[in-house]
Backbone as ProteinMPNN parsed JSONL, in Angstrom:
{"seq_chain_A": "MVYFALYKILDTAFQGLYLALFIRVMLSWFPHDRSHPIMHFLYSITDPILRPFQDLIPSWKIGLDLSPIFAFFALGIIRNLVFTLLF", "coords_chain_A": {"N_chain_A": [[24.57, -11.33, -10.812], [23.449, -11.84, -8.258], [22.452, -9.355, -7.793], [20.658, -8.902, -9.411], [18.546, -10.895, -9.05], [18.002, -9.952, -6.403], [16.882, -7.404, -6.989], [14.701, -8.106, -8.524], [13.2, -9.395, -6.493], [12.731, -7.448, -4.608], [11.421, -5.658, -6.353], [9.015, -6.94, -7.152], [7.927, -7.371, -4.571], [7.284, -4.483, -4.095], [5.427, -4.201, -6.114], [3.729, -5.857, -5.434], [2.422, -4.769, -3.159], [1.724, -2.465, -4.127], [-0.621, -3.584, -5.857], [-2.104, -4.542, -3.607], [-2.749, -2.276, -2.248], [-4.327, -1.166, -4.396], [-6.328, -2.766, -4.769], [-7.688, -2.621, -2.149], [-8.628, -0.228, -2.19], [-10.491, -0.422, -4.541], [-12.355, -2.208, -3.252], [-13.312, -1.005, -1.245], [-15.397, 0.591, -2.282], [-17.645, -1.239, -2.239], [-19.734, -3.219, -0.518], [-18.464, -5.215, 1.874], [-17.231, -8.107, 3.746], [-15.226, -7.731, 6.379], [-14.517, -9.934, 8.254], [-13.726, -11.848, 6.764], [-11.319, -14.194, 5.658], [-9.61, -13.805, 3.527], [-9.969, -11.107, 3.056], [-9.266, -10.138, 5.642], [-6.549, -10.576, 5.549], [-5.641, -8.903, 3.375], [-6.307, -6.521, 4.481], [-4.511, -6.488, 6.74], [-2.193, -6.565, 5.387], [-2.375, -3.87, 4.124], [-3.103, -2.003, 6.244], [-0.779, -1.166, 7.82], [0.461, 0.489, 6.225], [-1.468, 2.542, 5.384], [-2.511, 3.732, 7.585], [-0.696, 5.643, 8.999], [-1.279, 7.771, 7.336], [-3.838, 8.169, 7.354], [-4.178, 8.811, 10.108], [-2.86, 11.193, 10.057], [-4.63, 13.123, 8.249], [-7.559, 13.157, 8.963], [-10.484, 11.466, 7.575], [-12.873, 12.047, 8.291], [-13.231, 14.945, 8.621], [-13.099, 15.809, 5.962], [-14.726, 14.378, 4.73], [-13.846, 12.436, 2.715], [-11.406, 9.849, 2.143], [-8.2, 10.27, 1.799], [-5.886, 8.998, 2.013], [-5.049, 6.646, 0.692], [-3.926, 7.851, -1.648], [-1.847, 9.433, -0.903], [-0.108, 7.172, 0.274], [0.28, 5.813, -2.044], [2.12, 7.665, -3.155], [4.021, 7.82, -1.381], [5.045, 5.148, -1.275], [6.285, 5.077, -3.817], [8.112, 6.928, -3.702], [9.858, 5.731, -1.827], [10.431, 3.414, -2.947], [11.984, 4.05, -5.128], [13.833, 5.359, -3.71], [15.047, 3.221, -2.223], [15.969, 1.626, -4.449], [17.717, 3.169, -5.693], [19.71, 3.59, -3.735], [20.494, 0.919, -3.529], [21.218, -0.216, -5.819]], "CA_chain_A": [[23.381, -12.289, -10.903], [22.686, -11.95, -7.303], [21.991, -7.922, -7.671], [19.49, -9.0, -10.343], [17.619, -11.515, -8.256], [17.637, -8.916, -5.229], [16.29, -6.429, -7.604], [13.44, -8.721, -9.054], [12.436, -9.631, -5.378], [12.208, -5.995, -4.238], [10.313, -5.2, -7.361], [7.715, -7.985, -6.85], [7.268, -6.837, -3.365], [6.661, -3.021, -4.134], [4.309, -4.202, -7.152], [2.298, -6.603, -4.589], [1.952, -3.644, -2.165], [0.656, -1.44, -4.955], [-1.585, -4.009, -6.213], [-2.866, -4.634, -2.627], [-3.546, -0.804, -1.842], [-5.432, -0.762, -5.43], [-7.564, -3.638, -4.489], [-8.685, -2.428, -0.917], [-9.528, 0.948, -2.637], [-11.73, -0.676, -5.274], [-13.349, -2.681, -2.521], [-14.003, 0.062, -0.308], [-16.628, 0.96, -2.747], [-18.544, -2.063, -2.331], [-20.023, -3.771, 0.741], [-17.733, -6.599, 2.168], [-17.124, -8.597, 5.045], [-13.72, -7.56, 6.8], [-13.961, -10.749, 8.804], [-13.251, -12.985, 5.744], [-9.914, -14.526, 5.922], [-8.689, -13.007, 2.388], [-9.995, -9.509, 3.693], [-8.616, -9.868, 6.781], [-5.133, -10.86, 5.218], [-5.486, -7.558, 2.83], [-6.263, -5.328, 5.5], [-3.273, -6.676, 7.523], [-0.97, -5.83, 4.81], [-2.498, -2.288, 3.779], [-3.373, -1.06, 7.374], [0.424, -0.308, 8.409], [0.889, 1.837, 5.074], [-2.2, 3.419, 5.283], [-2.565, 4.039, 8.959], [0.064, 7.166, 9.336], [-1.7, 8.935, 6.387], [-5.258, 8.23, 7.969], [-3.955, 9.635, 11.223], [-2.466, 12.776, 9.561], [-5.515, 13.652, 7.733], [-8.702, 12.367, 9.164], [-11.265, 11.336, 6.599], [-14.351, 12.534, 8.78], [-12.918, 16.099, 8.352], [-13.154, 16.463, 4.819], [-15.577, 13.373, 4.157], [-12.924, 11.633, 1.761], [-10.032, 9.506, 2.765], [-7.139, 10.646, 0.971], [-4.649, 8.262, 2.628], [-4.383, 5.701, -0.488], [-3.203, 8.571, -2.579], [-0.466, 9.776, -0.161], [0.325, 6.012, 0.365], [0.999, 5.509, -3.257], [3.157, 8.492, -3.557], [5.257, 7.469, -0.497], [5.705, 3.885, -1.878], [7.017, 5.448, -5.036], [9.509, 7.801, -3.103], [10.622, 4.676, -0.824], [10.866, 2.38, -3.99], [12.906, 5.136, -5.706], [14.997, 5.648, -2.691], [15.746, 1.918, -2.155], [16.78, 1.204, -5.653], [18.931, 4.217, -5.961], [20.71, 3.333, -2.833], [21.155, -0.516, -3.691], [21.495, -0.466, -7.471]], "C_chain_A": [[22.682, -12.055, -9.44], [22.059, -10.278, -7.152], [20.487, -8.067, -8.618], [18.359, -9.727, -9.548], [17.086, -10.782, -7.021], [16.589, -7.957, -6.009], [14.925, -6.976, -7.979], [12.569, -8.815, -7.687], [11.688, -8.416, -4.814], [11.265, -5.55, -5.072], [9.068, -5.635, -7.217], [7.069, -7.276, -5.552], [6.739, -5.536, -3.382], [5.539, -3.314, -5.122], [3.313, -4.862, -6.201], [1.968, -5.556, -3.711], [1.072, -2.677, -3.181], [-0.543, -2.229, -5.446], [-2.678, -4.305, -4.862], [-3.561, -3.262, -2.327], [-4.55, -0.816, -3.194], [-6.648, -1.524, -5.122], [-8.425, -3.26, -3.455], [-9.022, -1.171, -1.379], [-10.499, 0.616, -3.513], [-12.826, -1.582, -4.185], [-13.876, -1.889, -1.472], [-15.191, 0.966, -1.064], [-17.782, 0.271, -2.913], [-18.66, -2.763, -1.143], [-19.068, -5.142, 0.803], [-17.562, -6.914, 3.576], [-15.632, -8.57, 5.362], [-13.418, -8.904, 7.635], [-13.554, -12.059, 7.986], [-11.891, -12.979, 5.708], [-8.99, -13.653, 4.686], [-8.72, -11.256, 2.784], [-9.231, -9.086, 4.852], [-7.028, -9.893, 6.436], [-4.896, -9.193, 4.247], [-5.001, -6.515, 3.727], [-5.059, -5.499, 6.46], [-1.918, -6.13, 6.885], [-1.082, -4.346, 4.53], [-2.702, -1.279, 5.031], [-1.907, -0.174, 7.673], [0.9, 0.926, 7.325], [-0.136, 2.763, 5.211], [-2.621, 4.271, 6.749], [-1.883, 5.547, 9.337], [-0.555, 8.216, 8.624], [-3.083, 9.147, 7.167], [-5.197, 9.2, 9.456], [-3.426, 11.222, 11.065], [-3.661, 13.607, 8.986], [-6.916, 12.752, 8.051], [-9.898, 12.588, 8.331], [-12.658, 12.14, 7.043], [-14.266, 14.334, 8.827], [-13.427, 16.7, 6.869], [-14.423, 15.434, 4.036], [-14.845, 12.54, 3.044], [-11.585, 11.089, 2.407], [-9.105, 9.493, 1.635], [-5.938, 9.739, 1.086], [-4.134, 7.486, 1.437], [-3.646, 6.543, -1.339], [-1.609, 9.036, -1.926], [0.425, 8.233, 0.041], [1.122, 5.706, -0.994], [2.193, 6.452, -3.542], [4.217, 8.241, -2.546], [6.056, 6.123, -0.794], [6.63, 4.256, -3.019], [8.375, 5.982, -4.669], [10.37, 6.49, -2.393], [11.291, 3.7, -1.985], [12.226, 2.903, -4.749], [14.203, 5.062, -5.021], [15.99, 4.411, -2.421], [16.706, 1.555, -3.224], [17.844, 1.962, -5.875], [20.066, 3.864, -4.939], [21.487, 1.816, -3.033], [21.517, -0.759, -4.836], [22.163, 0.631, -7.991]], "O_chain_A": [[21.453, -12.071, -9.386], [21.165, -10.099, -6.324], [19.469, -7.397, -8.447], [17.281, -9.149, -9.411], [15.929, -10.937, -6.63], [15.461, -7.828, -5.532], [13.968, -6.245, -7.724], [11.409, -8.404, -7.676], [10.48, -8.316, -4.597], [10.251, -5.04, -4.596], [8.096, -4.882, -7.155], [5.959, -6.744, -5.517], [5.724, -5.346, -2.71], [4.564, -2.582, -4.953], [2.151, -4.457, -6.167], [0.749, -5.582, -3.545], [-0.066, -2.266, -2.957], [-1.585, -1.575, -5.485], [-3.896, -4.298, -5.041], [-4.78, -3.167, -2.184], [-5.688, -0.413, -2.949], [-7.786, -1.059, -5.188], [-9.643, -3.407, -3.547], [-10.065, -0.852, -0.807], [-11.521, 1.295, -3.411], [-14.038, -1.557, -4.399], [-14.906, -2.213, -0.88], [-15.788, 1.883, -0.501], [-18.775, 0.721, -3.484], [-17.576, -2.983, -0.601], [-18.995, -5.958, -0.115], [-17.73, -6.089, 4.474], [-14.847, -9.272, 4.724], [-12.225, -9.156, 7.81], [-13.139, -13.099, 8.498], [-11.254, -11.926, 5.722], [-7.954, -13.021, 4.894], [-7.794, -10.445, 2.787], [-8.688, -7.996, 5.032], [-6.296, -9.177, 7.12], [-3.961, -8.455, 4.558], [-3.943, -5.893, 3.816], [-4.655, -4.456, 6.973], [-0.967, -5.553, 7.412], [-0.103, -3.609, 4.65], [-2.536, -0.062, 4.95], [-1.827, 1.053, 7.747], [1.512, 1.965, 7.575], [0.237, 3.935, 5.167], [-3.018, 5.436, 6.729], [-2.524, 6.44, 9.892], [-0.507, 9.381, 9.018], [-3.376, 10.273, 7.569], [-6.001, 10.076, 9.774], [-3.608, 12.162, 11.839], [-3.667, 14.806, 9.263], [-7.22, 11.767, 7.379], [-10.387, 13.716, 8.284], [-13.373, 12.74, 6.241], [-15.305, 14.945, 9.08], [-13.998, 17.776, 6.69], [-14.932, 15.726, 2.954], [-15.652, 11.85, 2.421], [-10.827, 11.791, 3.077], [-9.253, 8.77, 0.65], [-5.053, 9.784, 0.232], [-2.947, 7.584, 1.125], [-2.65, 6.028, -1.849], [-0.517, 8.936, -2.484], [1.65, 8.282, -0.069], [2.318, 5.419, -1.045], [3.182, 6.015, -4.132], [5.371, 8.473, -2.906], [7.266, 5.951, -0.647], [7.726, 3.702, -3.102], [9.46, 5.638, -5.139], [11.59, 6.443, -2.55], [12.455, 3.302, -1.935], [13.266, 2.26, -4.897], [15.308, 4.804, -5.497], [17.22, 4.439, -2.388], [17.889, 1.257, -3.066], [18.903, 1.454, -6.245], [21.243, 3.858, -5.3], [22.669, 1.574, -2.788], [22.299, -1.705, -4.93], [22.468, 0.661, -9.183]]}, "name": "protein", "num_of_chains": 1, "seq": "MVYFALYKILDTAFQGLYLALFIRVMLSWFPHDRSHPIMHFLYSITDPILRPFQDLIPSWKIGLDLSPIFAFFALGIIRNLVFTLLF"}
């Protein structure tokens, strides 16, 4: 029972991160106010995930920010690793 609860909590956390990244990618196509409290919250969640990949491949060199793609892959690998080790 405890393992199932831990599994659901971790799964929900990873799904929330996926959703936050997806929303940020969708919002990047539209003008928005980054100082809005909701946007500030979204950026505070997704920046630590995206920043390492943005530093690896600067978007100004190719004109396209590929960091969300790498972040989705990394989250998937981390999720699989965590679930394999714990369950």
